[in-house]
A tleap script that builds the chain and sets N, CA, C and O, in Angstrom:
source leaprc.protein.ff14SB
mol = sequence {
  NMET GLY ARG ARG LYS ASN ASP GLU ILE ILE
  ASN SER GLU LEU LEU GLU VAL ASP ILE TYR
  ALA ASN GLU ASP GLU PRO ILE GLU THR ILE
  GLY GLN ARG ILE ARG ARG ILE ARG ILE ALA
  LYS GLY LEU THR GLN ASP ASP LEU ALA LYS
  LEU MET GLY TYR SER ASN ILE SER THR ILE
  ASN LYS ILE GLU SER GLY ASP HIE ASN ILE
  ASP HIE ASP LYS ILE LEU LYS PHE VAL TYR
  MET LEU LYS VAL PRO ALA GLY TYR LEU LEU
  THR GLY GLU LYS ASN CTYR
}
set mol.1.N position { 2.059 -12.244 -26.571 }
set mol.1.CA position { 1.246 -13.084 -26.028 }
set mol.1.C position { 1.857 -14.037 -25.003 }
set mol.1.O position { 1.226 -14.415 -24.016 }
set mol.2.N position { 2.914 -14.354 -25.232 }
set mol.2.CA position { 3.747 -15.332 -24.221 }
set mol.2.C position { 3.570 -14.943 -22.746 }
set mol.2.O position { 2.850 -15.560 -21.961 }
set mol.3.N position { 4.421 -13.679 -22.402 }
set mol.3.CA position { 4.366 -13.226 -21.105 }
set mol.3.C position { 2.826 -12.970 -20.557 }
set mol.3.O position { 2.459 -13.519 -19.519 }
set mol.4.N position { 2.191 -12.348 -21.100 }
set mol.4.CA position { 0.533 -11.917 -20.605 }
set mol.4.C position { 0.221 -13.313 -20.401 }
set mol.4.O position { -0.040 -13.612 -19.236 }
set mol.5.N position { 0.183 -14.316 -21.333 }
set mol.5.CA position { -0.583 -15.493 -21.036 }
set mol.5.C position { -0.010 -16.316 -19.640 }
set mol.5.O position { -0.723 -16.939 -18.853 }
set mol.6.N position { 1.360 -16.156 -19.562 }
set mol.6.CA position { 2.006 -16.941 -18.349 }
set mol.6.C position { 1.526 -16.045 -17.168 }
set mol.6.O position { 1.467 -16.708 -16.132 }
set mol.7.N position { 1.176 -14.781 -17.010 }
set mol.7.CA position { 0.797 -13.891 -16.181 }
set mol.7.C position { -0.704 -14.452 -15.659 }
set mol.7.O position { -0.919 -14.817 -14.503 }
set mol.8.N position { -1.452 -14.449 -16.476 }
set mol.8.CA position { -2.892 -15.186 -16.532 }
set mol.8.C position { -2.864 -16.253 -16.025 }
set mol.8.O position { -3.682 -16.383 -15.114 }
set mol.9.N position { -2.124 -17.272 -16.281 }
set mol.9.CA position { -1.901 -18.626 -15.514 }
set mol.9.C position { -1.758 -18.567 -14.365 }
set mol.9.O position { -2.464 -19.183 -13.566 }
set mol.10.N position { -0.676 -17.704 -14.015 }
set mol.10.CA position { -0.004 -17.700 -12.634 }
set mol.10.C position { -1.089 -17.255 -11.800 }
set mol.10.O position { -1.382 -17.882 -10.783 }
set mol.11.N position { -1.742 -16.157 -12.176 }
set mol.11.CA position { -2.791 -15.351 -11.215 }
set mol.11.C position { -3.998 -15.935 -11.390 }
set mol.11.O position { -4.855 -15.308 -10.767 }
set mol.12.N position { -4.503 -17.020 -12.067 }
set mol.12.CA position { -5.571 -17.601 -12.135 }
set mol.12.C position { -6.106 -18.185 -10.966 }
set mol.12.O position { -5.323 -18.679 -10.154 }
set mol.13.N position { -7.407 -18.202 -10.744 }
set mol.13.CA position { -8.112 -18.922 -9.508 }
set mol.13.C position { -7.894 -20.439 -9.830 }
set mol.13.O position { -8.032 -21.212 -8.881 }
set mol.14.N position { -7.608 -20.896 -10.912 }
set mol.14.CA position { -7.210 -22.326 -11.159 }
set mol.14.C position { -6.386 -22.894 -10.391 }
set mol.14.O position { -6.325 -24.100 -10.151 }
set mol.15.N position { -5.549 -21.835 -9.872 }
set mol.15.CA position { -4.151 -22.430 -9.120 }
set mol.15.C position { -4.570 -22.537 -7.740 }
set mol.15.O position { -3.818 -23.161 -6.991 }
set mol.16.N position { -5.796 -21.966 -7.193 }
set mol.16.CA position { -6.108 -22.056 -5.690 }
set mol.16.C position { -7.242 -23.418 -5.875 }
set mol.16.O position { -8.460 -23.275 -5.988 }
set mol.17.N position { -6.589 -24.602 -5.874 }
set mol.17.CA position { -7.309 -25.853 -5.936 }
set mol.17.C position { -6.668 -26.721 -4.782 }
set mol.17.O position { -5.624 -26.514 -4.163 }
set mol.18.N position { -7.449 -27.601 -4.680 }
set mol.18.CA position { -6.895 -28.814 -3.626 }
set mol.18.C position { -6.317 -29.714 -4.302 }
set mol.18.O position { -6.959 -30.570 -4.910 }
set mol.19.N position { -4.853 -29.646 -4.296 }
set mol.19.CA position { -3.945 -30.736 -4.964 }
set mol.19.C position { -3.914 -32.163 -4.629 }
set mol.19.O position { -3.329 -33.100 -5.171 }
set mol.20.N position { -4.839 -32.091 -3.397 }
set mol.20.CA position { -4.678 -33.776 -2.803 }
set mol.20.C position { -5.864 -34.057 -2.841 }
set mol.20.O position { -6.143 -34.995 -2.094 }
set mol.21.N position { -6.819 -33.580 -3.483 }
set mol.21.CA position { -8.275 -34.259 -3.790 }
set mol.21.C position { -7.998 -35.423 -4.601 }
set mol.21.O position { -7.003 -35.423 -5.325 }
set mol.22.N position { -8.891 -36.556 -4.545 }
set mol.22.CA position { -8.808 -37.787 -4.923 }
set mol.22.C position { -7.566 -38.591 -5.136 }
set mol.22.O position { -7.356 -39.362 -6.072 }
set mol.23.N position { -6.748 -38.296 -4.105 }
set mol.23.CA position { -5.678 -38.967 -3.763 }
set mol.23.C position { -5.725 -40.159 -2.901 }
set mol.23.O position { -5.632 -40.024 -1.681 }
set mol.24.N position { -5.855 -41.250 -3.414 }
set mol.24.CA position { -6.143 -42.555 -2.567 }
set mol.24.C position { -4.719 -42.949 -2.078 }
set mol.24.O position { -4.615 -43.379 -0.929 }
set mol.25.N position { -3.716 -42.847 -2.790 }
set mol.25.CA position { -2.558 -43.166 -2.291 }
set mol.25.C position { -1.473 -42.176 -2.710 }
set mol.25.O position { -1.651 -41.381 -3.633 }
set mol.26.N position { -0.135 -42.262 -1.872 }
set mol.26.CA position { 0.855 -41.490 -2.455 }
set mol.26.C position { 1.357 -41.780 -3.965 }
set mol.26.O position { 1.383 -42.951 -4.343 }
set mol.27.N position { 1.715 -40.847 -4.747 }
set mol.27.CA position { 2.313 -40.827 -5.838 }
set mol.27.C position { 3.747 -41.007 -5.809 }
set mol.27.O position { 4.406 -40.407 -4.960 }
set mol.28.N position { 4.379 -41.882 -6.773 }
set mol.28.CA position { 5.808 -42.310 -6.398 }
set mol.28.C position { 6.635 -41.473 -6.906 }
set mol.28.O position { 7.685 -41.353 -6.275 }
set mol.29.N position { 6.498 -40.749 -7.988 }
set mol.29.CA position { 7.785 -39.979 -8.476 }
set mol.29.C position { 7.167 -38.436 -8.520 }
set mol.29.O position { 5.992 -38.078 -8.448 }
set mol.30.N position { 8.450 -37.606 -8.671 }
set mol.30.CA position { 7.925 -36.229 -8.731 }
set mol.30.C position { 7.363 -35.702 -10.077 }
set mol.30.O position { 6.739 -34.642 -10.128 }
set mol.31.N position { 7.602 -36.470 -11.159 }
set mol.31.CA position { 7.149 -36.308 -12.399 }
set mol.31.C position { 5.440 -36.864 -12.371 }
set mol.31.O position { 4.637 -36.297 -13.112 }
set mol.32.N position { 5.099 -37.720 -11.686 }
set mol.32.CA position { 3.686 -38.039 -11.750 }
set mol.32.C position { 3.026 -37.071 -10.616 }
set mol.32.O position { 1.814 -36.864 -10.678 }
set mol.33.N position { 3.723 -36.538 -9.687 }
set mol.33.CA position { 3.171 -35.643 -8.603 }
set mol.33.C position { 2.915 -34.183 -9.744 }
set mol.33.O position { 1.844 -33.578 -9.796 }
set mol.34.N position { 3.800 -33.928 -10.351 }
set mol.34.CA position { 3.669 -32.749 -11.346 }
set mol.34.C position { 2.621 -32.816 -12.132 }
set mol.34.O position { 1.964 -31.785 -12.279 }
set mol.35.N position { 2.266 -33.887 -12.736 }
set mol.35.CA position { 1.358 -34.181 -13.720 }
set mol.35.C position { -0.181 -34.205 -12.868 }
set mol.35.O position { -1.212 -33.839 -13.432 }
set mol.36.N position { -0.163 -34.589 -11.737 }
set mol.36.CA position { -1.563 -34.597 -11.007 }
set mol.36.C position { -1.572 -33.213 -10.608 }
set mol.36.O position { -2.750 -32.857 -10.568 }
set mol.37.N position { -0.859 -32.342 -10.318 }
set mol.37.CA position { -0.966 -30.884 -9.841 }
set mol.37.C position { -1.258 -30.272 -10.897 }
set mol.37.O position { -2.222 -29.514 -10.795 }
set mol.38.N position { -0.710 -30.342 -11.987 }
set mol.38.CA position { -0.909 -29.908 -13.434 }
set mol.38.C position { -2.442 -29.961 -13.750 }
set mol.38.O position { -3.193 -28.998 -13.903 }
set mol.39.N position { -2.729 -31.233 -13.812 }
set mol.39.CA position { -4.236 -31.564 -14.041 }
set mol.39.C position { -5.099 -31.016 -13.074 }
set mol.39.O position { -6.081 -30.435 -13.535 }
set mol.40.N position { -4.985 -31.051 -11.894 }
set mol.40.CA position { -5.623 -30.673 -10.898 }
set mol.40.C position { -5.895 -29.180 -10.920 }
set mol.40.O position { -6.875 -28.693 -10.354 }
set mol.41.N position { -4.954 -28.433 -11.623 }
set mol.41.CA position { -5.004 -26.931 -11.830 }
set mol.41.C position { -5.508 -26.413 -13.149 }
set mol.41.O position { -5.625 -25.229 -13.467 }
set mol.42.N position { -5.800 -27.524 -13.903 }
set mol.42.CA position { -6.330 -27.164 -15.166 }
set mol.42.C position { -5.591 -26.529 -16.186 }
set mol.42.O position { -6.007 -25.772 -17.063 }
set mol.43.N position { -4.198 -27.016 -15.920 }
set mol.43.CA position { -3.252 -26.696 -16.946 }
set mol.43.C position { -2.823 -27.678 -17.978 }
set mol.43.O position { -2.863 -28.859 -17.632 }
set mol.44.N position { -2.371 -27.369 -19.328 }
set mol.44.CA position { -2.030 -28.244 -20.072 }
set mol.44.C position { -0.639 -28.354 -20.093 }
set mol.44.O position { 0.097 -27.536 -19.541 }
set mol.45.N position { -0.192 -29.471 -20.795 }
set mol.45.CA position { 1.359 -29.550 -20.842 }
set mol.45.C position { 1.803 -28.250 -21.512 }
set mol.45.O position { 2.648 -27.562 -20.942 }
set mol.46.N position { 1.378 -27.934 -22.483 }
set mol.46.CA position { 1.677 -26.613 -23.132 }
set mol.46.C position { 1.708 -25.320 -22.244 }
set mol.46.O position { 2.618 -24.493 -22.300 }
set mol.47.N position { 0.598 -25.232 -21.407 }
set mol.47.CA position { 0.582 -24.125 -20.273 }
set mol.47.C position { 1.777 -24.365 -19.585 }
set mol.47.O position { 2.591 -23.442 -19.608 }
set mol.48.N position { 2.084 -25.411 -18.962 }
set mol.48.CA position { 3.239 -25.708 -17.995 }
set mol.48.C position { 4.618 -25.576 -18.693 }
set mol.48.O position { 5.564 -25.097 -18.067 }
set mol.49.N position { 4.740 -25.953 -19.861 }
set mol.49.CA position { 5.909 -25.527 -20.613 }
set mol.49.C position { 6.232 -23.968 -20.600 }
set mol.49.O position { 7.303 -23.485 -20.234 }
set mol.50.N position { 5.284 -23.362 -20.995 }
set mol.50.CA position { 5.414 -22.091 -21.164 }
set mol.50.C position { 5.778 -21.333 -19.826 }
set mol.50.O position { 6.499 -20.336 -19.808 }
set mol.51.N position { 5.149 -21.963 -18.594 }
set mol.51.CA position { 5.262 -21.153 -17.314 }
set mol.51.C position { 6.728 -21.674 -16.976 }
set mol.51.O position { 7.436 -20.923 -16.306 }
set mol.52.N position { 7.197 -22.800 -17.353 }
set mol.52.CA position { 8.571 -23.047 -17.036 }
set mol.52.C position { 9.656 -22.702 -17.843 }
set mol.52.O position { 10.828 -22.921 -17.536 }
set mol.53.N position { 9.213 -22.071 -19.054 }
set mol.53.CA position { 10.251 -21.546 -20.052 }
set mol.53.C position { 10.640 -22.504 -21.014 }
set mol.53.O position { 11.507 -22.098 -21.788 }
set mol.54.N position { 10.229 -23.701 -21.191 }
set mol.54.CA position { 10.332 -24.476 -22.027 }
set mol.54.C position { 9.843 -24.234 -23.440 }
set mol.54.O position { 8.707 -23.762 -23.477 }
set mol.55.N position { 10.426 -24.443 -24.622 }
set mol.55.CA position { 9.978 -24.026 -26.143 }
set mol.55.C position { 8.772 -24.899 -26.424 }
set mol.55.O position { 7.892 -24.435 -27.148 }
set mol.56.N position { 8.652 -26.050 -25.951 }
set mol.56.CA position { 7.655 -27.064 -26.217 }
set mol.56.C position { 7.191 -27.948 -25.096 }
set mol.56.O position { 7.716 -27.799 -23.993 }
set mol.57.N position { 6.268 -28.843 -25.268 }
set mol.57.CA position { 5.902 -29.726 -24.371 }
set mol.57.C position { 6.671 -30.955 -24.051 }
set mol.57.O position { 6.446 -31.621 -23.040 }
set mol.58.N position { 7.687 -31.279 -25.030 }
set mol.58.CA position { 8.475 -32.438 -25.010 }
set mol.58.C position { 9.181 -32.613 -23.559 }
set mol.58.O position { 9.326 -33.714 -23.029 }
set mol.59.N position { 9.589 -31.424 -23.004 }
set mol.59.CA position { 10.270 -31.869 -21.700 }
set mol.59.C position { 9.376 -32.229 -20.585 }
set mol.59.O position { 9.564 -33.115 -19.751 }
set mol.60.N position { 8.337 -31.388 -20.688 }
set mol.60.CA position { 7.199 -31.453 -19.548 }
set mol.60.C position { 6.818 -33.007 -19.597 }
set mol.60.O position { 6.733 -33.716 -18.595 }
set mol.61.N position { 6.576 -33.479 -21.063 }
set mol.61.CA position { 6.197 -35.042 -21.107 }
set mol.61.C position { 7.159 -35.883 -20.707 }
set mol.61.O position { 6.826 -36.938 -20.168 }
set mol.62.N position { 8.270 -35.625 -20.864 }
set mol.62.CA position { 9.473 -36.669 -20.306 }
set mol.62.C position { 9.377 -36.519 -18.987 }
set mol.62.O position { 9.318 -37.569 -18.347 }
set mol.63.N position { 9.334 -35.234 -18.227 }
set mol.63.CA position { 9.493 -35.391 -16.761 }
set mol.63.C position { 8.352 -35.982 -16.204 }
set mol.63.O position { 8.494 -36.537 -15.115 }
set mol.64.N position { 7.089 -35.974 -16.812 }
set mol.64.CA position { 5.845 -36.453 -16.046 }
set mol.64.C position { 5.846 -37.957 -16.341 }
set mol.64.O position { 5.144 -38.658 -15.611 }
set mol.65.N position { 6.553 -38.541 -17.328 }
set mol.65.CA position { 6.661 -39.925 -17.561 }
set mol.65.C position { 7.805 -40.474 -16.814 }
set mol.65.O position { 7.864 -41.700 -16.715 }
set mol.66.N position { 8.761 -39.719 -16.251 }
set mol.66.CA position { 9.820 -40.167 -15.663 }
set mol.66.C position { 11.015 -40.628 -16.464 }
set mol.66.O position { 11.802 -41.487 -16.067 }
set mol.67.N position { 11.105 -39.916 -17.768 }
set mol.67.CA position { 11.910 -40.317 -18.869 }
set mol.67.C position { 13.318 -39.210 -18.789 }
set mol.67.O position { 14.405 -39.256 -19.364 }
set mol.68.N position { 12.638 -38.064 -17.639 }
set mol.68.CA position { 13.941 -37.093 -17.953 }
set mol.68.C position { 13.960 -36.370 -16.261 }
set mol.68.O position { 13.004 -35.777 -15.763 }
set mol.69.N position { 15.200 -36.591 -15.641 }
set mol.69.CA position { 15.459 -36.062 -14.379 }
set mol.69.C position { 15.441 -34.540 -14.459 }
set mol.69.O position { 15.816 -33.914 -15.450 }
set mol.70.N position { 14.944 -33.961 -13.264 }
set mol.70.CA position { 14.953 -32.542 -13.125 }
set mol.70.C position { 16.181 -32.227 -11.886 }
set mol.70.O position { 16.448 -32.942 -10.920 }
set mol.71.N position { 16.711 -31.115 -12.218 }
set mol.71.CA position { 17.567 -30.727 -11.111 }
set mol.71.C position { 17.014 -29.748 -10.025 }
set mol.71.O position { 15.929 -29.200 -10.220 }
set mol.72.N position { 17.679 -29.531 -8.971 }
set mol.72.CA position { 16.848 -28.717 -7.681 }
set mol.72.C position { 16.155 -27.653 -8.059 }
set mol.72.O position { 15.007 -27.307 -7.779 }
set mol.73.N position { 17.293 -26.981 -8.985 }
set mol.73.CA position { 16.641 -25.439 -9.426 }
set mol.73.C position { 15.397 -25.495 -10.225 }
set mol.73.O position { 14.470 -24.692 -10.120 }
set mol.74.N position { 15.442 -26.433 -10.976 }
set mol.74.CA position { 13.843 -26.598 -11.831 }
set mol.74.C position { 12.796 -27.169 -10.732 }
set mol.74.O position { 11.663 -26.691 -10.772 }
set mol.75.N position { 13.054 -28.050 -9.859 }
set mol.75.CA position { 12.156 -28.457 -8.653 }
set mol.75.C position { 11.658 -27.504 -8.104 }
set mol.75.O position { 10.443 -27.500 -7.905 }
set mol.76.N position { 12.533 -26.338 -7.673 }
set mol.76.CA position { 12.146 -25.148 -7.122 }
set mol.76.C position { 11.165 -24.212 -7.833 }
set mol.76.O position { 10.265 -23.554 -7.312 }
set mol.77.N position { 11.535 -24.285 -9.211 }
set mol.77.CA position { 10.704 -23.470 -10.108 }
set mol.77.C position { 9.501 -24.077 -10.336 }
set mol.77.O position { 8.574 -23.283 -10.492 }
set mol.78.N position { 9.202 -25.349 -10.410 }
set mol.78.CA position { 7.866 -25.865 -10.449 }
set mol.78.C position { 7.218 -25.654 -9.184 }
set mol.78.O position { 6.008 -25.431 -9.182 }
set mol.79.N position { 7.859 -25.696 -8.118 }
set mol.79.CA position { 7.123 -25.326 -6.717 }
set mol.79.C position { 6.500 -24.061 -6.720 }
set mol.79.O position { 5.339 -23.854 -6.367 }
set mol.80.N position { 7.464 -23.056 -7.211 }
set mol.80.CA position { 6.986 -21.594 -7.422 }
set mol.80.C position { 5.856 -21.546 -8.376 }
set mol.80.O position { 4.763 -21.158 -7.962 }
set mol.81.N position { 6.014 -21.918 -9.671 }
set mol.81.CA position { 4.931 -21.798 -10.668 }
set mol.81.C position { 3.776 -22.527 -10.214 }
set mol.81.O position { 2.688 -21.955 -10.291 }
set mol.82.N position { 3.828 -23.553 -9.810 }
set mol.82.CA position { 2.572 -24.538 -9.584 }
set mol.82.C position { 2.040 -24.010 -8.050 }
set mol.82.O position { 0.998 -24.508 -7.625 }
set mol.83.N position { 2.587 -23.242 -7.421 }
set mol.83.CA position { 2.363 -22.601 -6.060 }
set mol.83.C position { 1.831 -24.146 -4.977 }
set mol.83.O position { 0.810 -24.240 -4.296 }
set mol.84.N position { 2.810 -25.061 -5.141 }
set mol.84.CA position { 2.516 -26.252 -4.029 }
set mol.84.C position { 3.756 -26.169 -3.093 }
set mol.84.O position { 4.837 -25.621 -3.308 }
set mol.85.N position { 3.292 -26.901 -1.923 }
set mol.85.CA position { 4.497 -27.326 -0.925 }
set mol.85.C position { 5.653 -27.770 -1.612 }
set mol.85.O position { 5.401 -28.387 -2.647 }
set mol.86.N position { 6.910 -27.621 -1.313 }
set mol.86.CA position { 8.097 -28.223 -1.572 }
set mol.86.C position { 8.061 -29.576 -1.256 }
set mol.86.O position { 8.338 -30.526 -1.988 }
set mol.87.N position { 7.719 -29.576 -0.175 }
set mol.87.CA position { 7.646 -30.955 0.733 }
set mol.87.C position { 6.848 -32.108 0.122 }
set mol.87.O position { 7.263 -33.266 0.072 }
set mol.88.N position { 5.444 -31.607 -0.423 }
set mol.88.CA position { 4.714 -32.592 -1.141 }
set mol.88.C position { 5.308 -32.818 -2.529 }
set mol.88.O position { 5.260 -33.968 -2.965 }
set mol.89.N position { 5.828 -31.923 -3.227 }
set mol.89.CA position { 6.490 -32.180 -4.510 }
set mol.89.C position { 7.740 -33.168 -4.385 }
set mol.89.O position { 7.901 -34.132 -5.133 }
set mol.90.N position { 8.513 -32.849 -3.459 }
set mol.90.CA position { 9.726 -33.781 -3.275 }
set mol.90.C position { 9.411 -35.201 -2.749 }
set mol.90.O position { 10.110 -36.131 -3.153 }
set mol.91.N position { 8.248 -35.467 -1.740 }
set mol.91.CA position { 8.325 -36.434 -1.155 }
set mol.91.C position { 6.709 -37.183 -1.302 }
set mol.91.O position { 6.425 -38.261 -0.780 }
set mol.92.N position { 5.954 -36.514 -1.959 }
set mol.92.CA position { 4.626 -37.134 -1.737 }
set mol.92.C position { 3.701 -37.014 -0.411 }
set mol.92.O position { 2.507 -37.315 -0.396 }
set mol.93.N position { 4.382 -36.562 0.623 }
set mol.93.CA position { 3.726 -36.483 1.983 }
set mol.93.C position { 2.697 -35.282 1.912 }
set mol.93.O position { 3.150 -34.260 1.396 }
set mol.94.N position { 1.600 -35.247 2.276 }
set mol.94.CA position { 0.680 -34.058 2.428 }
set mol.94.C position { 1.200 -33.231 3.744 }
set mol.94.O position { 1.236 -32.000 3.742 }
set mol.95.N position { 1.531 -33.889 4.678 }
set mol.95.CA position { 1.977 -33.058 5.909 }
set mol.95.C position { 3.332 -33.125 6.287 }
set mol.95.O position { 3.671 -33.226 7.466 }
set mol.96.N position { 4.168 -33.073 5.291 }
set mol.96.CA position { 5.571 -32.886 5.209 }
set mol.96.C position { 6.277 -32.061 6.265 }
set mol.96.O position { 7.495 -31.893 6.204 }
savepdb mol mol.pdb
quit
């Protein structure tokens, strides 16, 4: 079920959403932007943890809350898995 579920999430139309909708002001941290994107795309923390290859939601929770730093390789994986512009994820700028 694990791989099939991940493929369904990646290929889901839920990933084709406006990640900038309802964004009144820039979000300060990468973790906060990841959370906004995850919610906009209809993914749970568990869905995202599976996509990223984490065994549970603990790491996703820590990343989103700012309690866990992520390295460049993981940032790129978030960009790929969430199908978002790297510039937005890194800076919060819509037109980076």
